[in-house]
OpenMM code with the backbone's topology and positions (N, CA, C; nanometers):
from openmm import Vec3, app, unit

residues = "MET ASP TRP ILE ILE LEU ARG SER ARG ARG ALA PRO ALA PHE TRP ALA PRO VAL ALA VAL ILE LEU LEU ILE VAL VAL PRO LEU GLY VAL ALA THR GLN LEU TRP VAL ALA ASN GLU VAL GLN GLU LEU ARG ALA LEU SER ALA SER ASP PRO ARG ALA ALA ALA VAL ALA ALA GLU ARG ILE LEU ARG SER SER SER TRP ALA LEU CYS GLY PHE LEU VAL LEU THR SER ALA LEU LEU ALA ARG TYR VAL GLN LEU GLY LEU ARG GLN GLY ARG LEU PRO PRO GLU GLY TRP TRP SER LEU GLY ALA HIS ARG ALA ALA THR GLY GLY THR ALA ARG ARG LEU GLY ARG ALA GLY LEU ALA LEU ALA LEU ILE LEU VAL LEU ALA GLY ILE SER MET VAL PHE LEU VAL ASP HIS LEU ILE GLU THR VAL HIS ALA ALA".split()
positions = [
    Vec3(0.5775, 0.7381, -3.1347),
    Vec3(0.4398, 0.6935, -3.1236),
    Vec3(0.4264, 0.6038, -3.0005),
    Vec3(0.3265, 0.6293, -2.9171),
    Vec3(0.3111, 0.5559, -2.7937),
    Vec3(0.2063, 0.4452, -2.7999),
    Vec3(0.1196, 0.4470, -2.9001),
    Vec3(0.0159, 0.3448, -2.9111),
    Vec3(0.0085, 0.2955, -3.0550),
    Vec3(-0.0144, 0.1658, -3.0718),
    Vec3(-0.0357, 0.1102, -3.2057),
    Vec3(-0.1669, 0.0321, -3.2048),
    Vec3(-0.2364, 0.0327, -3.3172),
    Vec3(-0.3629, -0.0405, -3.3297),
    Vec3(-0.3314, -0.1864, -3.3608),
    Vec3(-0.3883, -0.2775, -3.2845),
    Vec3(-0.3663, -0.4203, -3.3056),
    Vec3(-0.4747, -0.4838, -3.3902),
    Vec3(-0.5990, -0.4556, -3.3588),
    Vec3(-0.7087, -0.5181, -3.4314),
    Vec3(-0.8352, -0.4345, -3.4169),
    Vec3(-0.9292, -0.4640, -3.5027),
    Vec3(-1.0588, -0.3976, -3.4994),
    Vec3(-1.1406, -0.4509, -3.3835),
    Vec3(-1.2330, -0.3716, -3.3395),
    Vec3(-1.3230, -0.4170, -3.2337),
    Vec3(-1.4189, -0.5248, -3.2847),
    Vec3(-1.4240, -0.5445, -3.4147),
    Vec3(-1.5104, -0.6478, -3.4735),
    Vec3(-1.4399, -0.7826, -3.4850),
    Vec3(-1.3094, -0.7866, -3.4611),
    Vec3(-1.2326, -0.9111, -3.4748),
    Vec3(-1.2715, -1.0094, -3.3631),
    Vec3(-1.2776, -1.1391, -3.3953),
    Vec3(-1.3112, -1.2382, -3.2902),
    Vec3(-1.2118, -1.2377, -3.1736),
    Vec3(-1.0850, -1.2094, -3.1988),
    Vec3(-0.9849, -1.2085, -3.0928),
    Vec3(-1.0088, -1.0940, -2.9948),
    Vec3(-1.0786, -0.9904, -3.0373),
    Vec3(-1.1109, -0.8799, -2.9477),
    Vec3(-1.2152, -0.9239, -2.8452),
    Vec3(-1.3056, -1.0111, -2.8840),
    Vec3(-1.4152, -1.0524, -2.7975),
    Vec3(-1.3852, -1.1802, -2.7196),
    Vec3(-1.2696, -1.2421, -2.7391),
    Vec3(-1.2351, -1.3671, -2.6701),
    Vec3(-1.2389, -1.3546, -2.5169),
    Vec3(-1.1830, -1.2498, -2.4560),
    Vec3(-1.1907, -1.2397, -2.3097),
    Vec3(-1.3331, -1.2284, -2.2570),
    Vec3(-1.4207, -1.1635, -2.3309),
    Vec3(-1.5599, -1.1530, -2.2889),
    Vec3(-1.6239, -1.2920, -2.2882),
    Vec3(-1.5920, -1.3721, -2.3897),
    Vec3(-1.6450, -1.5086, -2.3963),
    Vec3(-1.5933, -1.5921, -2.2798),
    Vec3(-1.4657, -1.5763, -2.2456),
    Vec3(-1.4089, -1.6507, -2.1324),
    Vec3(-1.4792, -1.6117, -2.0030),
    Vec3(-1.5024, -1.4837, -1.9853),
    Vec3(-1.5709, -1.4378, -1.8642),
    Vec3(-1.7109, -1.4970, -1.8565),
    Vec3(-1.7826, -1.4951, -1.9679),
    Vec3(-1.9191, -1.5466, -1.9665),
    Vec3(-1.9241, -1.6984, -1.9482),
    Vec3(-1.8269, -1.7701, -2.0030),
    Vec3(-1.8305, -1.9164, -1.9986),
    Vec3(-1.7625, -1.9775, -1.8767),
    Vec3(-1.6663, -1.9071, -1.8154),
    Vec3(-1.5901, -1.9658, -1.7048),
    Vec3(-1.6068, -1.8874, -1.5755),
    Vec3(-1.5814, -1.7598, -1.5795),
    Vec3(-1.5759, -1.6803, -1.4573),
    Vec3(-1.7140, -1.6628, -1.3944),
    Vec3(-1.8157, -1.6358, -1.4727),
    Vec3(-1.9497, -1.6166, -1.4169),
    Vec3(-2.0019, -1.7452, -1.3512),
    Vec3(-1.9937, -1.8618, -1.4176),
    Vec3(-2.0375, -1.9841, -1.3471),
    Vec3(-1.9553, -2.0140, -1.2217),
    Vec3(-1.8259, -1.9854, -1.2250),
    Vec3(-1.7433, -2.0059, -1.1065),
    Vec3(-1.7868, -1.9131, -0.9925),
    Vec3(-1.8176, -1.7906, -1.0237),
    Vec3(-1.8665, -1.6965, -0.9226),
    Vec3(-2.0011, -1.7378, -0.8668),
    Vec3(-2.0899, -1.7862, -0.9522),
    Vec3(-2.2211, -1.8321, -0.9055),
    Vec3(-2.2044, -1.9539, -0.8149),
    Vec3(-2.1163, -2.0477, -0.8529),
    Vec3(-2.0921, -2.1664, -0.7702),
    Vec3(-2.0344, -2.1271, -0.6345),
    Vec3(-1.9432, -2.0316, -0.6334),
    Vec3(-1.8859, -1.9848, -0.5079),
    Vec3(-1.9927, -1.9200, -0.4198),
    Vec3(-2.0782, -1.8406, -0.4797),
    Vec3(-2.1860, -1.7758, -0.4041),
    Vec3(-2.2792, -1.8798, -0.3440),
    Vec3(-2.3121, -1.9819, -0.4203),
    Vec3(-2.3987, -2.0877, -0.3683),
    Vec3(-2.3308, -2.1633, -0.2541),
    Vec3(-2.2005, -2.1888, -0.2666),
    Vec3(-2.1265, -2.2579, -0.1610),
    Vec3(-2.1257, -2.1753, -0.0324),
    Vec3(-2.0996, -2.0466, -0.0463),
    Vec3(-2.0949, -1.9591, 0.0709),
    Vec3(-2.2328, -1.9513, 0.1366),
    Vec3(-2.3373, -1.9372, 0.0571),
    Vec3(-2.4726, -1.9313, 0.1131),
    Vec3(-2.5063, -2.0608, 0.1868),
    Vec3(-2.4667, -2.1742, 0.1324),
    Vec3(-2.4904, -2.3029, 0.1972),
    Vec3(-2.4136, -2.3130, 0.3294),
    Vec3(-2.2883, -2.2700, 0.3294),
    Vec3(-2.2074, -2.2745, 0.4520),
    Vec3(-2.2658, -2.1839, 0.5602),
    Vec3(-2.3118, -2.0669, 0.5237),
    Vec3(-2.3708, -1.9744, 0.6212),
    Vec3(-2.5001, -2.0330, 0.6774),
    Vec3(-2.5792, -2.0952, 0.5915),
    Vec3(-2.7032, -2.1584, 0.6376),
    Vec3(-2.6736, -2.2701, 0.7370),
    Vec3(-2.5724, -2.3517, 0.7064),
    Vec3(-2.5340, -2.4590, 0.7979),
    Vec3(-2.4806, -2.4035, 0.9301),
    Vec3(-2.4044, -2.2939, 0.9229),
    Vec3(-2.3540, -2.2315, 1.0459),
    Vec3(-2.4679, -2.1803, 1.1337),
    Vec3(-2.5677, -2.1206, 1.0730),
    Vec3(-2.6821, -2.0706, 1.1503),
    Vec3(-2.7557, -2.1852, 1.2189),
    Vec3(-2.7747, -2.2925, 1.1462),
    Vec3(-2.8436, -2.4079, 1.2047),
    Vec3(-2.7594, -2.4696, 1.3165),
    Vec3(-2.6286, -2.4773, 1.2944),
    Vec3(-2.5401, -2.5370, 1.3940),
    Vec3(-2.5252, -2.4489, 1.5177),
    Vec3(-2.5253, -2.3173, 1.4983),
    Vec3(-2.5074, -2.2273, 1.6126),
    Vec3(-2.6254, -2.2335, 1.7094),
    Vec3(-2.7426, -2.2663, 1.6579),
    Vec3(-2.8594, -2.2779, 1.7456),
    Vec3(-2.8485, -2.4004, 1.8358),
    Vec3(-2.7900, -2.5087, 1.7833),
    Vec3(-2.7831, -2.6316, 1.8620),
    Vec3(-2.6506, -2.6493, 1.9359),
    Vec3(-2.5384, -2.6115, 1.8722),
    Vec3(-2.4067, -2.6321, 1.9333),
    Vec3(-2.3155, -2.5139, 1.9005),
    Vec3(-2.3124, -2.4120, 1.9851),
    Vec3(-2.2323, -2.2931, 1.9566),
    Vec3(-2.0826, -2.3216, 1.9429),
    Vec3(-2.0296, -2.4151, 2.0208),
    Vec3(-1.8863, -2.4483, 2.0153),
    Vec3(-1.8506, -2.5069, 1.8783),
    Vec3(-1.9321, -2.5991, 1.8284),
    Vec3(-1.9081, -2.6587, 1.6961),
    Vec3(-1.9240, -2.5546, 1.5862),
    Vec3(-2.0168, -2.4609, 1.6033),
    Vec3(-2.0347, -2.3539, 1.5049),
    Vec3(-1.9125, -2.2634, 1.5001),
    Vec3(-1.8527, -2.2358, 1.6163),
    Vec3(-1.7320, -2.1523, 1.6201),
    Vec3(-1.6162, -2.2213, 1.5495),
    Vec3(-1.6026, -2.3517, 1.5702),
    Vec3(-1.4958, -2.4275, 1.5035),
    Vec3(-1.5190, -2.4291, 1.3525),
    Vec3(-1.6444, -2.4470, 1.3106),
    Vec3(-1.6763, -2.4477, 1.1675),
    Vec3(-1.6517, -2.3100, 1.1051),
    Vec3(-1.6883, -2.2042, 1.1766),
    Vec3(-1.6642, -2.0682, 1.1257),
    Vec3(-1.5149, -2.0420, 1.1132),
    Vec3(-1.4379, -2.0886, 1.2106),
    Vec3(-1.2919, -2.0728, 1.2045),
    Vec3(-1.2349, -2.1466, 1.0834),
    Vec3(-1.2845, -2.2669, 1.0575),
    Vec3(-1.2386, -2.3442, 0.9415),
    Vec3(-1.2709, -2.2721, 0.8109),
    Vec3(-1.3910, -2.2173, 0.8026),
    Vec3(-1.4314, -2.1459, 0.6814),
    Vec3(-1.3456, -2.0213, 0.6622),
    Vec3(-1.3205, -1.9465, 0.7697),
    Vec3(-1.2375, -1.8262, 0.7587),
    Vec3(-1.0952, -1.8599, 0.7155),
    Vec3(-1.0374, -1.9621, 0.7752),
    Vec3(-0.9009, -2.0000, 0.7393),
    Vec3(-0.8922, -2.0489, 0.5947),
    Vec3(-0.9854, -2.1340, 0.5543),
    Vec3(-0.9807, -2.1850, 0.4166),
    Vec3(-1.0065, -2.0741, 0.3156),
    Vec3(-1.0948, -1.9812, 0.3491),
    Vec3(-1.1211, -1.8681, 0.2592),
    Vec3(-0.9991, -1.7778, 0.2465),
    Vec3(-0.9293, -1.7547, 0.3587),
    Vec3(-0.8103, -1.6685, 0.3508),
    Vec3(-0.7010, -1.7357, 0.2686),
    Vec3(-0.6846, -1.8670, 0.2836),
    Vec3(-0.5851, -1.9370, 0.2026),
    Vec3(-0.6245, -1.9389, 0.0546),
    Vec3(-0.7535, -1.9549, 0.0261),
    Vec3(-0.7994, -1.9529, -0.1133),
    Vec3(-0.7761, -1.8155, -0.1757),
    Vec3(-0.8067, -1.7105, -0.1000),
    Vec3(-0.7830, -1.5747, -0.1504),
    Vec3(-0.6341, -1.5506, -0.1707),
    Vec3(-0.5525, -1.5969, -0.0783),
    Vec3(-0.4080, -1.5824, -0.0910),
    Vec3(-0.3583, -1.6530, -0.2169),
    Vec3(-0.4038, -1.7753, -0.2384),
    Vec3(-0.3629, -1.8490, -0.3578),
    Vec3(-0.4050, -1.7791, -0.4861),
    Vec3(-0.5273, -1.7270, -0.4875),
    Vec3(-0.5752, -1.6545, -0.6050),
    Vec3(-0.4917, -1.5298, -0.6310),
    Vec3(-0.4614, -1.4545, -0.5264),
    Vec3(-0.3826, -1.3324, -0.5439),
    Vec3(-0.2392, -1.3616, -0.5870),
    Vec3(-0.1805, -1.4665, -0.5329),
    Vec3(-0.0438, -1.5023, -0.5733),
    Vec3(-0.0420, -1.5480, -0.7193),
    Vec3(-0.1395, -1.6287, -0.7591),
    Vec3(-0.1471, -1.6732, -0.8982),
    Vec3(-0.1704, -1.5556, -0.9924),
    Vec3(-0.2614, -1.4673, -0.9560),
    Vec3(-0.2877, -1.3485, -1.0368),
    Vec3(-0.1630, -1.2615, -1.0471),
    Vec3(-0.0925, -1.2471, -0.9374),
    Vec3(0.0293, -1.1681, -0.9363),
    Vec3(0.1363, -1.2286, -1.0267),
    Vec3(0.1496, -1.3608, -1.0221),
    Vec3(0.2491, -1.4272, -1.1070),
    Vec3(0.2156, -1.4082, -1.2546),
    Vec3(0.0879, -1.4210, -1.2900),
    Vec3(0.0483, -1.4000, -1.4296),
    Vec3(0.0708, -1.2551, -1.4723),
    Vec3(0.0384, -1.1606, -1.3853),
    Vec3(0.0601, -1.0194, -1.4167),
    Vec3(0.2084, -0.9894, -1.4327),
    Vec3(0.2909, -1.0449, -1.3443),
    Vec3(0.4353, -1.0215, -1.3544),
    Vec3(0.4913, -1.0800, -1.4843),
    Vec3(0.4447, -1.1981, -1.5234),
    Vec3(0.4913, -1.2579, -1.6487),
    Vec3(0.4464, -1.1760, -1.7686),
    Vec3(0.3230, -1.1291, -1.7656),
    Vec3(0.2681, -1.0446, -1.8706),
    Vec3(0.3534, -0.9190, -1.8880),
    Vec3(0.3832, -0.8549, -1.7767),
    Vec3(0.4608, -0.7305, -1.7807),
    Vec3(0.6054, -0.7592, -1.8221),
    Vec3(0.6632, -0.8679, -1.7720),
    Vec3(0.7998, -0.9034, -1.8081),
    Vec3(0.8125, -0.9232, -1.9587),
    Vec3(0.7205, -0.9994, -2.0170),
    Vec3(0.7236, -1.0192, -2.1618),
    Vec3(0.7019, -0.8879, -2.2358),
    Vec3(0.6106, -0.8062, -2.1852),
    Vec3(0.5844, -0.6774, -2.2484),
    Vec3(0.7047, -0.5854, -2.2447),
    Vec3(0.7762, -0.5817, -2.1323),
    Vec3(0.8955, -0.4975, -2.1239),
    Vec3(1.0055, -0.5499, -2.2157),
    Vec3(1.0166, -0.6807, -2.2254),
    Vec3(1.1173, -0.7398, -2.3139),
    Vec3(1.0876, -0.7093, -2.4606),
    Vec3(0.9588, -0.7121, -2.4974),
    Vec3(0.9198, -0.6861, -2.6358),
    Vec3(0.9012, -0.5378, -2.6654),
    Vec3(0.8950, -0.4560, -2.5628),
    Vec3(0.8788, -0.3121, -2.5829),
    Vec3(0.7369, -0.2702, -2.6114),
    Vec3(0.6403, -0.3548, -2.5759),
    Vec3(0.5005, -0.3182, -2.5950),
    Vec3(0.4141, -0.3926, -2.4947),
    Vec3(0.3057, -0.3279, -2.4564),
    Vec3(0.2062, -0.3893, -2.3692),
    Vec3(0.0711, -0.3807, -2.4374),
    Vec3(0.0019, -0.4851, -2.4604),
    Vec3(0.0286, -0.6230, -2.4232),
    Vec3(0.1329, -0.6855, -2.5141),
    Vec3(0.2044, -0.7870, -2.4644),
    Vec3(0.3021, -0.8556, -2.5483),
    Vec3(0.2321, -0.9371, -2.6570),
    Vec3(0.3100, -0.9819, -2.7530),
    Vec3(0.2539, -1.0611, -2.8630),
    Vec3(0.2086, -1.1971, -2.8131),
    Vec3(0.1230, -1.2600, -2.8904),
    Vec3(0.0735, -1.3921, -2.8557),
    Vec3(-0.0643, -1.3842, -2.7925),
    Vec3(-0.0993, -1.4899, -2.7183),
    Vec3(-0.2330, -1.4959, -2.6601),
    Vec3(-0.2539, -1.3897, -2.5538),
    Vec3(-0.1452, -1.3294, -2.5037),
    Vec3(-0.1567, -1.2225, -2.4046),
    Vec3(-0.2325, -1.1025, -2.4616),
    Vec3(-0.2277, -1.0861, -2.5933),
    Vec3(-0.2896, -0.9677, -2.6530),
    Vec3(-0.4341, -0.9908, -2.6953),
    Vec3(-0.4897, -1.1067, -2.6620),
    Vec3(-0.6307, -1.1300, -2.6933),
    Vec3(-0.7162, -1.0248, -2.6234),
    Vec3(-0.8075, -0.9687, -2.6967),
    Vec3(-0.8964, -0.8688, -2.6404),
    Vec3(-0.8432, -0.7275, -2.6491),
    Vec3(-0.7191, -0.7106, -2.6924),
    Vec3(-0.6604, -0.5769, -2.6989),
    Vec3(-0.6935, -0.5106, -2.8321),
    Vec3(-0.7340, -0.3889, -2.8249),
    Vec3(-0.7597, -0.3094, -2.9444),
    Vec3(-0.6315, -0.2399, -2.9901),
    Vec3(-0.5544, -0.1933, -2.8939),
    Vec3(-0.4276, -0.1274, -2.9253),
    Vec3(-0.3240, -0.1629, -2.8199),
    Vec3(-0.1975, -0.1359, -2.8512),
    Vec3(-0.0875, -0.1692, -2.7604),
    Vec3(-0.0050, -0.0442, -2.7331),
    Vec3(0.0433, -0.0349, -2.6105),
    Vec3(0.1326, 0.0749, -2.5718),
    Vec3(0.2742, 0.0378, -2.6117),
    Vec3(0.3486, 0.1352, -2.6607),
    Vec3(0.4876, 0.1141, -2.6998),
    Vec3(0.5730, 0.2270, -2.6418),
    Vec3(0.7034, 0.2089, -2.6489),
    Vec3(0.7961, 0.3133, -2.6064),
    Vec3(0.7881, 0.3438, -2.4580),
    Vec3(0.7932, 0.4730, -2.4295),
    Vec3(0.7934, 0.5195, -2.2908),
    Vec3(0.6647, 0.4855, -2.2165),
    Vec3(0.5530, 0.4879, -2.2872),
    Vec3(0.4258, 0.4533, -2.2246),
    Vec3(0.4268, 0.3084, -2.1785),
    Vec3(0.4804, 0.2200, -2.2600),
    Vec3(0.4879, 0.0777, -2.2226),
    Vec3(0.5804, 0.0585, -2.1024),
    Vec3(0.6908, 0.1312, -2.0995),
    Vec3(0.7815, 0.1186, -1.9842),
    Vec3(0.7159, 0.1669, -1.8554),
    Vec3(0.6453, 0.2803, -1.8617),
    Vec3(0.5761, 0.3306, -1.7425),
    Vec3(0.4666, 0.2339, -1.6971),
    Vec3(0.3884, 0.1843, -1.7909),
    Vec3(0.2841, 0.0882, -1.7568),
    Vec3(0.3445, -0.0414, -1.7025),
    Vec3(0.4590, -0.0818, -1.7573),
    Vec3(0.5265, -0.2026, -1.7105),
    Vec3(0.5743, -0.1899, -1.5669),
    Vec3(0.6338, -0.0763, -1.5338),
    Vec3(0.6772, -0.0551, -1.3957),
    Vec3(0.5584, -0.0518, -1.3011),
    Vec3(0.4497, 0.0113, -1.3429),
    Vec3(0.3287, 0.0134, -1.2600),
    Vec3(0.2711, -0.1275, -1.2447),
    Vec3(0.2769, -0.2075, -1.3501),
    Vec3(0.2280, -0.3446, -1.3432),
    Vec3(0.3104, -0.4303, -1.2491),
    Vec3(0.4422, -0.4120, -1.2506),
    Vec3(0.5268, -0.4877, -1.1569),
    Vec3(0.5004, -0.4462, -1.0124),
    Vec3(0.4783, -0.3170, -0.9912),
    Vec3(0.4454, -0.2707, -0.8561),
    Vec3(0.3111, -0.3278, -0.8109),
    Vec3(0.2144, -0.3326, -0.9011),
    Vec3(0.0845, -0.3906, -0.8680),
    Vec3(0.0974, -0.5396, -0.8373),
    Vec3(0.1812, -0.6110, -0.9116),
    Vec3(0.2030, -0.7536, -0.8850),
    Vec3(0.2601, -0.7738, -0.7447),
    Vec3(0.3535, -0.6895, -0.7061),
    Vec3(0.4107, -0.6983, -0.5713),
    Vec3(0.3053, -0.6688, -0.4646),
    Vec3(0.2230, -0.5691, -0.4881),
    Vec3(0.1170, -0.5346, -0.3932),
    Vec3(0.0179, -0.6506, -0.3794),
    Vec3(-0.0150, -0.7172, -0.4899),
    Vec3(-0.1071, -0.8303, -0.4842),
    Vec3(-0.0509, -0.9451, -0.4009),
    Vec3(0.0779, -0.9752, -0.4180),
    Vec3(0.1402, -1.0816, -0.3386),
    Vec3(0.1372, -1.0453, -0.1908),
    Vec3(0.1750, -0.9232, -0.1593),
    Vec3(0.1758, -0.8802, -0.0197),
    Vec3(0.0354, -0.8819, 0.0409),
    Vec3(-0.0642, -0.8424, -0.0368),
    Vec3(-0.2022, -0.8440, 0.0127),
    Vec3(-0.2490, -0.9867, 0.0388),
    Vec3(-0.2145, -1.0785, -0.0496),
    Vec3(-0.2548, -1.2174, -0.0305),
    Vec3(-0.1921, -1.2795, 0.0925),
    Vec3(-0.0635, -1.2587, 0.1101),
    Vec3(0.0060, -1.3156, 0.2259),
    Vec3(-0.0415, -1.2496, 0.3547),
    Vec3(-0.0596, -1.1189, 0.3510),
    Vec3(-0.1042, -1.0504, 0.4723),
    Vec3(-0.2461, -1.0910, 0.5104),
    Vec3(-0.3284, -1.1296, 0.4126),
    Vec3(-0.4645, -1.1728, 0.4442),
    Vec3(-0.4629, -1.2969, 0.5325),
    Vec3(-0.3731, -1.3913, 0.5046),
    Vec3(-0.3639, -1.5126, 0.5857),
    Vec3(-0.3231, -1.4773, 0.7287),
    Vec3(-0.2217, -1.3930, 0.7431),
    Vec3(-0.1774, -1.3531, 0.8774),
    Vec3(-0.2840, -1.2723, 0.9503),
    Vec3(-0.3553, -1.1878, 0.8784),
    Vec3(-0.4603, -1.1073, 0.9388),
    Vec3(-0.5728, -1.1946, 0.9925),
    Vec3(-0.6172, -1.2924, 0.9150),
    Vec3(-0.7244, -1.3812, 0.9605),
    Vec3(-0.6770, -1.4651, 1.0785),
    Vec3(-0.5535, -1.5165, 1.0724),
    Vec3(-0.5006, -1.5923, 1.1861),
    Vec3(-0.4952, -1.5066, 1.3124),
    Vec3(-0.4505, -1.3825, 1.2986),
    Vec3(-0.4444, -1.2922, 1.4129),
    Vec3(-0.5848, -1.2631, 1.4665),
    Vec3(-0.6794, -1.2437, 1.3774),
    Vec3(-0.8168, -1.2183, 1.4173),
    Vec3(-0.8727, -1.3370, 1.4958),
    Vec3(-0.8478, -1.4572, 1.4480),
    Vec3(-0.8990, -1.5766, 1.5169),
    Vec3(-0.8329, -1.5910, 1.6532),
    Vec3(-0.7020, -1.5680, 1.6598),
    Vec3(-0.6321, -1.5772, 1.7889),
    Vec3(-0.6802, -1.4707, 1.8860),
    Vec3(-0.7112, -1.3519, 1.8367),
    Vec3(-0.7603, -1.2451, 1.9218),
    Vec3(-0.8974, -1.2816, 1.9794),
    Vec3(-0.9819, -1.3420, 1.8972),
    Vec3(-1.1153, -1.3831, 1.9434),
    Vec3(-1.1019, -1.4941, 2.0470),
    Vec3(-1.0089, -1.5879, 2.0255),
    Vec3(-0.9883, -1.6954, 2.1223),
    Vec3(-0.9363, -1.6423, 2.2555),
    Vec3(-0.8530, -1.5379, 2.2504),
    Vec3(-0.7947, -1.4822, 2.3729),
    Vec3(-0.8982, -1.4055, 2.4548),
    Vec3(-1.0002, -1.3545, 2.3871),
    Vec3(-1.0994, -1.2716, 2.4577),
    Vec3(-1.2001, -1.3512, 2.5366),
] * unit.nanometer
topology = app.Topology()
chain = topology.addChain("A")
for resn in residues:
    res = topology.addResidue(resn, chain)
    for name in ("N", "CA", "C"):
        topology.addAtom(name, app.Element.getBySymbol(name[0]), res)
């Protein structure tokens, strides 16, 4: 058997991730959007009066954004790798405990092993994407300065 039923879709533990998204992730996304809109507005106002200062501010925003994205991807990758590691050790995905919140069923056996290997590969890709984003933005800024 490759899948086992963990809980009903009516169970509160099934809906916990949806509640987290509504209570934490959505307000965080709205706050980020407001911050970005404010920064762009300030850049537009600054570029009209002092283009050199606007370029420095844009460079600061790009660098800080690339580092923030890198940090988010590395953290996400670490959590995914831990999730998969525990799942491979237990022989099921999602592993037992709070990791299985929101899961209706769990993969076991060969399906869990295949999903686990894919999850580890995805974790590696996320780390590489995060680190490469920082180098890419730095290279982009240096290329613009050289031109």
